[in-house]
C-alpha positions in Angstrom: -14.8 3.4 -37.6 -12.3 5.6 -39.2 -8.9 4.1 -40.0 -6.5 4.6 -37.1 -2.6 3.9 -36.6 -2.2 0.3 -34.7 -1.8 2.1 -31.4 -4.7 4.4 -31.8 -7.1 1.4 -32.7 -5.9 -0.7 -29.7 -6.5 2.5 -27.4 -10.0 2.9 -29.1 -11.1 -0.7 -28.2 -9.8 -0.5 -24.7 -11.9 2.5 -24.2 -14.8 1.2 -26.0 -14.7 -1.9 -23.5 -14.2 0.2 -20.6 -17.2 2.1 -21.5 -19.4 -1.1 -22.1 -18.4 -2.2 -18.6 -19.5 1.2 -17.2 -23.1 1.4 -19.2 -24.1 -2.1 -19.5 -24.2 -3.7 -16.0 -25.6 -7.2 -16.1 -24.7 -7.7 -19.6 -22.1 -10.0 -20.6 -19.3 -8.2 -22.9 -18.7 -10.3 -26.0 -16.4 -9.6 -28.5 -19.2 -9.5 -31.2 -21.0 -6.8 -29.1 -17.7 -4.9 -28.8 -17.2 -5.1 -32.4 -20.7 -4.1 -33.2 -20.2 -1.0 -30.9 -16.8 0.1 -32.8 -18.6 -0.7 -36.2 -15.8 -3.4 -37.1 -15.5 -7.0 -37.5 -14.5 -9.3 -34.7 -11.4 -10.1 -36.8 -10.5 -6.5 -36.8 -10.4 -6.7 -32.7 -8.3 -9.9 -33.1 -5.6 -8.0 -35.1 -4.9 -6.1 -31.9 -6.0 -8.7 -29.2 -5.6 -12.4 -29.3 -8.7 -12.5 -27.0 -11.1 -10.6 -24.8 -9.1 -11.9 -21.8 -6.2 -10.1 -23.2 -8.3 -6.9 -23.4 -9.3 -7.3 -19.9 -5.6 -8.0 -18.8 -4.7 -4.6 -20.7 -7.2 -2.7 -18.5 -5.8 -4.3 -15.3 -2.3 -3.2 -16.6 -3.5 0.3 -17.0 -4.9 0.5 -13.6 -1.9 -0.9 -12.3 0.6 1.5 -13.8 -1.6 4.2 -13.0 -2.2 3.8 -9.4 1.2 2.3 -8.4 3.3 5.0 -10.5 1.4 7.6 -8.8 1.4 5.8 -5.1 5.3 5.5 -5.4 5.5 9.2 -5.8 3.3 9.7 -2.8 5.4 7.1 -0.7 8.5 9.0 -1.5 6.9 12.5 -0.1 8.4 13.8 3.0 5.0 14.3 4.6 3.5 12.8 7.9 2.6 9.1 7.7 -1.3 9.7 8.3 -1.1 12.2 5.3 0.7 9.9 3.2 -1.6 7.0 3.9 -4.8 9.3 3.2 -3.4 10.3 0.1 -2.7 6.9 -1.2 -6.1 5.6 -0.2 -7.8 8.6 -1.8 -5.7 8.1 -5.1 -6.9 4.5 -5.6 -10.7 5.5 -4.5 -10.6 8.5 -7.0 -9.1 6.3 -9.8 -12.0 4.0 -9.4 -14.4 7.0 -9.5 -12.8 8.3 -12.6 -12.7 4.8 -14.4 -16.2 3.2 -13.4 -15.7 0.6 -16.0 -12.2 -0.5 -14.9 -13.5 -0.3 -11.4 -16.2 -2.8 -12.1 -13.6 -5.1 -13.6 -11.3 -4.9 -10.4 -14.4 -5.6 -8.5 -14.5 -8.9 -10.2 -18.2 -9.0 -11.0 -17.8 -9.0 -15.0 -15.1 -11.9 -14.6 -17.8 -14.8 -14.3 -17.2 -17.2 -16.8 -13.7 -15.8 -17.7 -10.3 -16.9 -17.5 -9.2 -17.7 -13.9 -5.9 -16.0 -14.5 -8.0 -12.6 -14.7 -9.3 -13.1 -11.4 -5.9 -14.0 -10.1 -4.5 -10.7 -11.7 -7.4 -8.7 -10.0 -6.4 -10.2 -6.4 -2.7 -9.5 -7.2 -3.8 -5.8 -7.8 -5.1 -5.5 -4.3 -2.8 -7.6 -2.6 0.3 -5.3 -4.2 -1.8 -2.1 -2.9 -1.8 -3.7 0.6 1.7 -4.7 0.7 2.5 -1.1 -0.3 0.6 0.3 2.6 2.5 -2.2 4.8 5.7 -1.2 3.6 5.0 2.5 4.1 4.2 1.6 7.6 6.9 -0.1 8.6 9.3 2.2 7.0 7.7 4.9 9.4 8.0 2.6 12.3 11.9 2.2 11.7 12.8 5.6 10.3 10.8 7.7 12.6 10.5 5.5 15.6 6.7 5.4 15.5 5.5 3.0 18.0 2.2 1.5 16.9 -1.0 0.5 18.7 -1.3 -2.5 16.0 0.9 -4.3 13.9 1.4 -2.8 10.3 0.0 -5.8 8.5 -3.1 -5.4 10.5 -3.4 -1.6 9.8 -2.6 -2.2 6.0 -5.2 -4.8 5.7 -7.7 -2.5 7.6 -6.9 0.1 5.1 -7.2 -2.1 1.9 -10.4 -3.6 3.2 -11.7 0.1 3.4 -10.7 0.5 -0.4 -12.2 -2.8 -1.5 -15.4 -2.0 0.2 -15.7 1.6 -0.8 -15.1 0.5 -4.6 -17.6 -2.1 -4.2 -20.4 0.0 -2.8 -19.5 2.4 -5.7 -20.1 -0.5 -8.2 -23.2 -1.9 -6.4 -24.9 1.6 -6.1 -24.4 1.8 -10.3 -21.7 4.2 -9.7 -24.2 7.0 -7.9 -22.6 6.7 -4.4 -19.1 8.2 -4.9 -16.0 6.1 -3.4 -14.6 9.1 -1.8 -17.8 10.0 -0.4 -17.5 10.9 3.5 -14.0 9.4 3.2 -12.5 12.4 5.0 -14.7 12.2 7.9 -14.3 8.4 8.2 -10.5 8.9 7.6 -10.4 11.0 11.0 -12.3 8.0 12.7 -9.1 5.6 11.6 -6.4 8.5 11.6 -5.0 8.0 15.1 -4.6 4.2 14.9 -3.2 4.5 11.3 -0.9 7.4 12.0 0.6 5.7 15.1 0.7 2.1 13.5 4.1 0.2 13.3 5.4 -3.2 12.5 
């Protein structure tokens, strides 16, 4: 691998790890395998990351930073509740499609035998996503006087389950079945309950 600045090398390592997660299903990614793919020594990897767990952690942090910075912007938009929720759900589904290796990590199937703290971080990612949906629903109820057919907590849980299920199907299909496939049609099935849900 050509010589790179520390920040660039770190990015190269993360990109290589995400690529391995995407292209090598069922294969445990080891630091030895990753170093070989990058044509560097394992010691070179450890100059940038203390462990493989720290590499996984960095990918999860990237997902959080990307998804939640964009979802905050959508949440601040002055649009109807159903449009806002649809955009946020679409955001995380699209992120998964554009980043299949990270999506696989978020689904947890590559974390067997890894540090339990990583599974906790993945749980935290989805719990935060559900909490954001809940906050949007509650704010709409309070600010717009929306009267709900179901509590905001239940609608948020339903949407979060849709997201996790669709991302899991995407991974299970070997990335052949896009997470956003038929979402617009299925959203219409849910939209009345979602659009009128309150706390």
